[in-house]
C-alpha positions in Angstrom: -0.1 -0.3 0.1 1.5 3.2 -1.1 0.4 6.6 1.4 1.8 9.7 0.3 1.5 13.2 2.1 0.9 16.2 0.0 2.0 19.8 1.7 1.0 22.8 -0.8 2.3 26.4 -0.4 0.5 29.1 -1.9 2.5 32.7 -1.4 1.4 36.2 -2.3 3.9 38.3 -4.3 5.4 39.0 -7.6 8.8 40.7 -8.8 10.5 44.1 -8.3 7.6 45.9 -10.0 5.1 44.9 -7.7 2.5 47.2 -6.4 2.8 45.3 -3.3 6.8 45.4 -2.4 7.5 42.7 0.7 8.8 45.5 3.2 8.3 43.4 6.0 10.0 40.1 4.8 13.5 40.1 6.3 14.7 38.1 3.3 14.0 40.5 0.7 17.6 42.1 -0.3 16.3 45.6 -0.2 14.8 45.3 3.1 18.7 45.2 4.4 20.6 48.0 5.9 22.8 49.7 3.4 26.3 49.4 4.4 28.3 51.1 1.1 27.2 51.9 -2.6 29.6 51.9 -5.6 30.2 50.9 -9.3 31.5 47.2 -7.9 31.7 45.9 -4.2 32.5 42.5 -3.1 33.1 40.8 0.4 31.7 42.4 3.1 33.7 40.5 6.0 33.5 41.5 9.2 34.7 41.3 12.7 33.0 42.4 16.0 35.3 44.2 18.6 34.0 43.6 22.1 36.4 46.5 23.3 34.5 49.0 21.3 31.0 48.6 22.6 30.9 45.6 20.2 31.8 47.9 17.4 31.5 45.8 13.7 34.5 46.6 11.7 34.3 45.4 8.2 36.1 45.3 5.2 35.1 45.1 1.5 36.3 45.5 -1.8 35.5 48.5 -3.8 36.0 50.2 -7.5 34.0 53.2 -8.7 33.5 51.7 -12.0 33.7 47.3 -12.3 34.9 44.3 -11.2 38.5 43.7 -12.0 39.7 47.5 -12.7 43.2 48.6 -11.8 41.6 51.4 -9.4 39.8 48.6 -7.3 40.5 48.7 -3.7 39.8 47.6 -0.1 38.2 49.8 2.4 37.0 49.7 5.9 34.0 51.0 7.3 32.3 50.1 11.0 29.0 50.2 13.0 28.5 51.4 16.4 24.4 50.2 16.0 24.7 47.1 14.7 24.4 47.8 11.3 22.1 50.2 11.1 24.4 53.0 10.0 27.9 52.9 8.8 31.0 55.1 8.9 32.5 56.6 5.7 34.9 53.9 3.9 38.4 54.2 4.7 41.0 52.7 2.0 43.4 50.8 3.0 45.6 51.4 0.3 45.0 55.3 0.0 48.6 56.4 -1.9 48.6 53.5 -4.5 46.8 53.0 -7.9 47.6 49.2 -8.0 45.0 46.6 -7.4 44.3 45.6 -4.1 40.9 43.3 -3.6 39.4 40.5 -1.6 39.9 41.0 2.1 39.9 38.5 4.6 39.8 40.3 8.4 40.4 38.7 12.3 40.5 40.3 15.3 42.7 39.1 18.1 42.2 39.1 21.6 44.3 42.4 22.2 41.7 44.2 19.9 44.0 44.5 16.9 42.5 43.9 13.8 44.2 42.6 10.6 43.0 42.7 7.1 45.0 40.3 4.7 44.3 41.1 1.3 45.4 40.4 -2.7 47.5 43.4 -4.1 49.2 43.7 -7.5 52.6 44.6 -5.9 54.1 44.5 -9.4 51.6 46.2 -11.4 51.1 43.3 -13.8 48.9 44.5 -16.6 50.0 41.9 -19.4 50.4 38.4 -20.2 53.8 37.1 -21.1 52.8 37.5 -24.7 52.6 41.3 -24.3 48.5 40.7 -24.7 46.7 43.1 -22.1 44.8 41.2 -19.1 41.4 41.4 -18.8 41.8 42.0 -14.7 44.3 42.9 -12.5 43.3 41.6 -9.2 43.6 38.2 -8.8 47.6 38.0 -8.9 50.9 39.7 -7.3 51.0 39.2 -3.3 49.2 38.5 -0.2 49.7 41.6 2.0 48.2 43.0 5.1 47.9 46.1 7.4 46.1 46.3 11.2 44.4 48.9 12.8 44.5 49.3 16.7 41.8 51.6 16.8 39.0 49.7 15.7 39.1 50.1 12.2 39.7 54.2 12.3 42.8 54.1 10.8 45.3 51.3 9.7 49.2 50.6 10.3 51.3 52.7 7.8 53.3 49.8 7.0 51.9 46.9 4.8 53.7 43.0 5.5 53.8 40.3 3.1 52.3 37.2 3.7 54.7 34.6 2.0 53.7 31.3 0.8 55.8 28.8 -1.0 55.7 28.1 -4.7 54.2 24.8 -6.1 53.6 23.0 -9.2 50.3 25.1 -10.2 52.1 28.3 -9.5 55.6 27.0 -11.8 53.3 26.0 -14.9 51.1 29.1 -14.7 50.5 31.9 -17.2 53.7 33.2 -16.0 55.2 29.9 -15.3 55.9 31.0 -11.8 57.2 34.5 -12.2 53.6 35.9 -11.3 51.5 34.3 -8.5 48.2 33.7 -9.6 45.4 33.7 -6.5 42.7 34.7 -4.7 40.8 34.2 -1.4 37.6 34.8 -0.6 37.6 32.5 2.8 37.0 34.2 6.4 39.6 33.7 9.1 39.1 30.8 11.6 40.7 30.6 14.8 41.3 27.2 16.3 43.2 26.6 19.6 45.0 30.0 19.0 45.9 29.2 15.6 44.6 31.2 12.4 43.7 29.3 9.2 42.1 30.8 5.8 41.5 29.3 2.5 42.4 30.6 -1.1 42.5 29.1 -4.7 45.8 29.1 -6.8 45.4 29.5 -10.4 46.9 28.2 -13.4 45.6 29.9 -16.4 44.5 33.5 -15.5 42.1 34.7 -14.8 40.0 32.0 -13.4 40.6 28.8 -15.7 41.9 25.0 -14.9 44.2 23.9 -13.2 42.6 25.2 -9.9 43.6 24.0 -6.4 42.2 25.0 -3.1 45.1 25.9 -0.6 45.0 27.3 3.1 47.3 29.7 4.8 48.2 28.7 8.7 49.8 31.3 11.0 50.2 29.6 14.6 51.1 33.5 16.1 49.0 36.1 14.7 46.8 36.0 17.5 49.6 36.9 20.1 52.5 38.3 18.3 53.2 42.2 18.9 55.8 42.7 15.9 54.0 41.9 12.5 57.3 41.3 11.0 57.8 38.0 13.3 54.7 36.5 12.3 55.1 33.1 10.9 52.9 31.6 7.8 52.8 28.5 6.7 51.0 27.1 3.5 49.0 23.7 3.4 48.5 21.2 2.7 52.2 19.7 2.6 53.4 18.6 -0.5 53.2 19.9 -4.4 49.3 19.8 -4.8 46.4 21.5 -2.8 42.9 20.3 -2.8 41.6 19.4 -6.8 38.2 19.4 -8.1 36.5 16.1 -7.5 37.2 14.5 -11.2 40.5 16.0 -11.8 41.3 18.9 -14.5 39.4 19.8 -16.3 37.0 20.3 -13.7 37.5 23.8 -11.5 38.0 24.0 -7.5 38.0 27.5 -6.1 37.0 29.6 -3.7 37.1 27.4 -0.8 36.4 28.1 2.9 37.8 25.9 5.7 36.4 25.4 9.1 38.0 23.8 12.2 36.3 20.9 14.0 35.7 20.3 17.4 37.3 16.6 16.9 40.3 18.1 15.9 39.9 18.0 12.0 39.2 20.1 9.3 36.2 20.5 6.8 36.6 22.4 3.6 33.8 23.5 0.9 34.4 25.3 -2.6 32.6 25.9 -6.0 32.9 23.6 -8.8 31.7 23.4 -12.4 30.0 20.3 -12.1 27.0 21.8 -10.3 27.6 20.7 -6.6 29.7 21.9 -3.8 32.9 20.2 -3.8 34.3 19.4 -0.1 37.2 17.5 1.7 38.2 16.5 4.8 41.4 16.7 7.3 41.7 14.0 9.7 42.4 14.8 13.7 45.6 15.3 14.2 47.0 16.6 10.8 46.7 20.2 11.3 45.4 20.5 7.8 48.5 19.3 6.4 46.7 16.2 4.9 43.7 16.1 3.0 41.4 13.1 2.0 40.4 12.9 -2.0 37.8 15.6 -2.9 34.1 14.8 -2.9 30.9 16.9 -2.8 29.0 18.4 0.3 26.6 16.3 1.8 22.6 16.5 3.4 22.4 14.6 6.6 19.6 12.4 5.0 22.4 10.9 2.8 22.8 7.6 2.8 26.0 5.2 1.4 23.0 3.7 -0.9 21.5 7.5 -2.1 24.4 10.2 -1.9 22.7 13.5 -1.6 24.7 16.1 -2.4 24.6 20.0 -2.1 23.8 21.9 -5.3 25.3 25.0 -6.5 26.6 26.7 -9.6 29.8 28.4 -10.1 28.8 31.0 -7.4 29.9 32.4 -3.7 29.1 30.2 -0.6 30.3 30.9 3.2 30.0 28.8 6.4 30.8 29.7 9.9 30.2 27.8 13.1 28.1 29.6 15.9 28.1 29.8 19.8 25.8 27.0 20.1 28.4 25.1 18.3 26.2 24.6 15.1 27.1 25.6 11.4 25.3 27.4 8.9 25.8 27.3 5.4 24.8 29.6 2.4 24.6 28.3 -1.1 22.3 28.3 -4.1 20.9 25.0 -4.1 21.0 25.3 -7.9 23.2 22.9 -10.4 23.7 25.3 -12.9 27.7 25.1 -13.9 28.3 28.7 -14.9 28.4 32.0 -13.2 24.7 32.8 -13.5 21.8 31.6 -11.4 22.6 33.2 -8.1 19.5 33.8 -6.8 17.9 33.0 -4.1 20.1 32.4 -1.3 19.6 29.2 0.5 20.6 28.7 4.3 21.0 25.2 5.9 22.2 24.2 9.6 25.1 22.0 10.1 26.1 19.2 12.3 29.2 16.9 12.5 28.7 13.2 10.9 29.1 10.1 13.1 32.7 9.8 12.3 33.4 13.4 13.3 35.1 14.0 10.2 33.1 16.2 8.3 30.0 18.2 8.3 26.4 17.0 7.0 24.0 19.9 6.3 20.2 20.2 6.8 17.4 20.6 4.4 17.5 24.7 3.2 15.3 27.4 4.0 15.0 30.1 1.4 17.2 33.2 3.3 18.0 35.7 0.8 16.5 36.9 -2.5 16.1 39.5 -5.5 12.7 39.4 -6.9 13.8 39.6 -10.4 15.2 36.1 -11.1 18.5 37.3 -12.6 19.6 39.1 -9.2 22.7 38.3 -7.7 23.3 38.4 -4.1 26.8 37.0 -3.5 29.8 37.2 -1.0 28.6 36.8 2.1 29.2 37.0 5.5 27.8 35.9 8.9 27.9 38.3 12.1 26.9 36.9 15.2 26.1 39.5 17.7 23.5 37.9 20.0 21.3 37.3 17.1 23.0 36.7 13.8 23.2 38.5 10.3 24.2 38.4 7.2 26.0 40.8 5.0 26.0 40.6 1.5 26.5 42.5 -2.1 24.8 42.4 -5.5 28.0 43.6 -6.6 26.8 47.4 -6.4 25.0 47.7 -2.7 26.4 46.2 0.1 24.0 45.4 3.0 23.6 43.9 6.4 20.4 41.2 7.4 19.1 40.3 10.4 18.1 36.7 10.3 14.3 36.0 11.5 15.1 33.9 14.9 11.8 31.6 14.7 13.3 30.6 11.3 16.7 30.0 12.5 15.5 28.2 15.7 14.0 25.7 13.7 16.3 25.6 11.4 18.7 24.5 14.1 15.8 22.2 15.5 15.3 20.5 11.9 16.6 17.0 12.8 14.4 16.3 15.7 11.4 19.0 15.2 7.9 17.8 15.4 4.6 20.0 14.4 1.2 18.8 15.1 -1.1 20.4 12.5 -4.1 21.3 14.7 -1.7 23.5 16.5 0.5 24.9 13.9 -0.4 28.4 12.9 -2.8 29.1 10.5 -5.2 26.2 10.0 -8.8 26.9 8.6 -10.1 24.0 7.3 -9.7 19.9 7.7 -10.8 17.2 5.4 -10.0 13.8 3.8 -11.6 12.3 0.5 -14.4 10.4 2.2 -16.3 13.7 1.8 -16.7 14.8 -2.1 -16.3 18.5 -0.9 -15.9 21.0 1.9 -15.8 24.6 1.7 -13.0 26.4 0.4 -10.7 28.6 3.3 -10.8 32.1 2.0 -7.1 32.5 0.2 -4.9 35.8 0.6 -5.0 38.0 -2.6 -1.7 37.1 -4.6 -0.9 41.1 -5.3 -0.8 42.1 -1.6 1.9 40.9 0.9 3.1 40.8 4.3 5.7 38.4 5.8 4.9 34.7 5.2 1.4 35.6 4.2 0.4 32.6 1.9 -1.8 29.2 1.7 -0.4 25.7 2.8 -2.3 22.7 2.0 -1.4 19.5 3.9 -2.7 16.2 2.5 -2.0 12.6 3.1 -2.8 10.1 0.6 -2.5 6.6 -0.2 -2.3 4.1 -3.3 -0.9 6.8 -5.8 0.7 4.2 -7.7 -2.7 3.4 -9.0 -3.5 6.7 -10.3 -3.9 7.7 -13.8 -2.7 11.1 -15.3 -4.9 13.9 -15.4 -6.8 12.3 -12.3 -7.6 15.6 -9.6 -6.7 15.3 -5.7 -8.2 18.7 -5.4 -10.1 21.4 -7.3 -11.3 24.5 -6.1 -11.5 25.7 -10.1 -14.9 27.5 -10.5 -16.7 27.5 -14.5 -14.0 30.3 -15.2 -11.1 28.1 -14.4 -10.4 30.5 -11.4 -9.0 28.7 -8.5 -6.4 26.1 -7.4 -5.7 22.5 -8.4 -3.8 19.2 -7.4 -3.3 16.7 -10.2 -1.6 13.4 -11.6 0.6 14.7 -14.4 1.6 12.9 -17.4 4.5 10.8 -15.7 2.8 10.4 -12.7 4.3 13.3 -10.9 1.9 15.8 -8.9 1.3 18.8 -10.5 -0.1 22.1 -8.8 -1.6 24.9 -10.2 -3.4 28.1 -9.6 -5.4 30.8 -11.8 -6.7 34.1 -11.2 -9.8 36.1 -12.3 -7.6 37.7 -14.8 -6.5 34.7 -16.7 -3.0 34.4 -15.4 -1.7 31.1 -14.3 1.2 29.4 -12.7 2.1 25.5 -11.8 4.8 23.7 -11.3 5.5 19.8 -11.2 7.7 17.2 -9.1 11.0 16.5 -10.4 11.6 13.0 -12.1 13.5 11.8 -8.5 10.7 13.5 -6.2 8.4 11.0 -8.4 10.0 7.9 -8.4 9.8 8.4 -4.5 6.2 8.7 -4.6 5.5 5.4 -6.5 7.3 3.2 -4.3 5.2 1.4 -1.4 5.2 3.0 1.6 4.6 6.1 3.9 5.4 9.3 2.1 4.7 12.8 2.2 5.3 15.9 -0.2 5.2 19.4 0.1 5.5 22.2 -2.8 5.9 25.7 -1.7 5.0 28.9 -3.8 6.7 31.3 -1.9 5.1 35.2 -1.4 8.4 36.7 -1.3 10.5 35.9 -4.3 7.4 34.4 -6.0 9.2 30.8 -6.7 7.8 27.5 -5.9 9.5 24.5 -5.3 8.6 20.7 -3.5 9.5 18.4 -0.6 9.1 15.0 -0.3 9.4 13.0 2.1 11.5 15.7 4.4 14.1 16.4 1.3 13.8 19.4 -0.9 13.4 18.7 -4.3 16.4 20.0 -6.4 15.8 18.9 -9.9 18.0 15.5 -9.2 19.8 14.3 -12.1 17.6 15.6 -14.7 17.5 19.0 -14.2 19.6 22.1 -12.7 17.0 23.3 -9.9 14.0 22.1 -8.4 12.2 25.5 -7.9 10.5 27.6 -10.8 10.1 31.5 -10.6 6.2 32.0 -11.5 4.7 35.3 -12.6 4.7 37.8 -10.8 0.8 39.2 -12.0 -1.5 36.7 -9.9 -4.0 38.2 -8.0 -7.3 36.7 -6.4 -7.0 32.6 -6.9 -10.5 32.2 -5.0 -12.7 30.2 -6.9 -15.5 28.0 -6.5 -17.2 27.9 -2.7 -16.5 24.1 -2.7 -12.9 22.4 -2.3 -13.4 19.1 -4.4 -11.6 16.2 -2.6 -10.2 13.5 -5.0 -13.4 13.6 -7.2 -11.8 11.6 -9.7 -8.3 10.0 -8.0 -8.1 6.5 -7.8 -6.1 7.1 -4.4 -7.5 7.9 -1.3 -6.7 11.1 0.8 -6.9 10.2 4.4 -6.4 13.6 5.7 -5.7 16.9 4.8 -5.4 20.6 6.2 -5.2 24.1 4.9 -3.5 26.9 6.5 -3.4 30.8 5.7 -0.1 31.1 6.1 3.5 29.9 4.0 5.0 27.4 6.0 9.0 27.0 6.4 10.9 24.3 5.0 11.5 23.3 8.7 7.8 23.4 9.7 6.9 21.1 6.5 9.6 18.6 7.8 8.1 19.1 11.4 4.7 17.9 10.0 6.1 15.1 8.1 7.9 13.8 11.4 4.9 13.9 13.1 3.0 11.6 10.9 -0.3 10.9 10.1 
């Protein structure tokens, strides 16, 4: 006997030209507090200075014109009111036109702040062939300056952060005479030792071969004289972490995390549609790394590997005071530089062997209503609450994460929710009834945070159904309303139509559909989010990501939907050869973790 549950989440929204912008949604990019606006901005990375009333001090890469220009520079700014207002930007290299960029920032126990960044000290502007290079910001040297006054000024001297040449350097576009690299990692401190990751490039500017490497300093957190700071390049030997499958794949923009078990975990972007990952066993001090694979969800099994999808776009991860981890990524299997919207957020725990991290099912956490939006290069700030900084390349902002969303995300492995006590329930039904009264659904042209509709269905014998059969149908004679039907390949398709004839629909991907055809207990969810106006499914507690057949499992839908209320009757399984055991309707848009809580609670 096949038992299937369906949760349908419908939310009111539209894109940036909406008459009702999502002003109450903390996930909407424009609702963040502005840090800085410029022609180009990247990597707003921050530290909290406890010695100065918890001032946030941040560094950002800035250019008045465009990314990769020779005028690119690192600037700092600070906030004393948790990101509401910011100081004017201060250039770390005020007296030079040499490109400097892509900083990582750290604060020592004594309150000294270091900024470490790329700098084209040798003013390289041409390839050895004499051809001008397209950008001048991913080569040269790592250098650093420090601030002893909370970012109000920086040391008059700069100091080089040296590292040894390896095979990839010696065979690069300049045959080792120029170092090609960049870092997007945040500094991590473990047992008083500093670590950060960076990418070594073979063919300029960002072409294979590429490898992920790590810098380590054992004394920067305590040494007062910057000239005496020691640096090591890891891993030992002549090669860093390569991409899974080797060249010509790409491994770049790595992030490292020390683990409480003594090992290290790293993730990095690839051109394979998934996040690369590797582990360094305890006792190795990040000097040796296991062969690379892909980052996995905690629902993954040896029989069914579940990998995190990501395009060639920036991610970030950190550990927090509760011992948990957070990861920002795109949940998108495109292989190029585009498709950087929305950002999704997962929480992480140590795996059973303690040498890696497994990740929760994700929540939409930051979005632009225009599907082509590009939030990126984020950082987390923990200061009582948890915040995210990011840029869309021209505007840097800071966003507070909804504490309710974050609490449930951290509890996702165990959360159970009783549907009768979950917020917003407005209807209960089953298929022994021919119909029930249709609850009033929100007008899609209006918006407030989490306004929407959730339909929770438990059904059985779906494998006996036929294409075209209806599970739910509230449409009137004009076709206005919502419906749930069996698709051509036995998928579950959800659609809606408003009074003006605007329509939207989406179906489960092949992987999720296959799960529904397996005998046993199942639960399915589809979310049409009122903020980004985006639709995605959840099956058996797993967010559908498109599987092997599609890059994504979500779908952007029209921004013109309005009133989707149809018939006063909601017909339940009018011609469905399965059985609806129980169903509920909510007038709020449930979070991924809430849907998983309903699934775990069971029928």
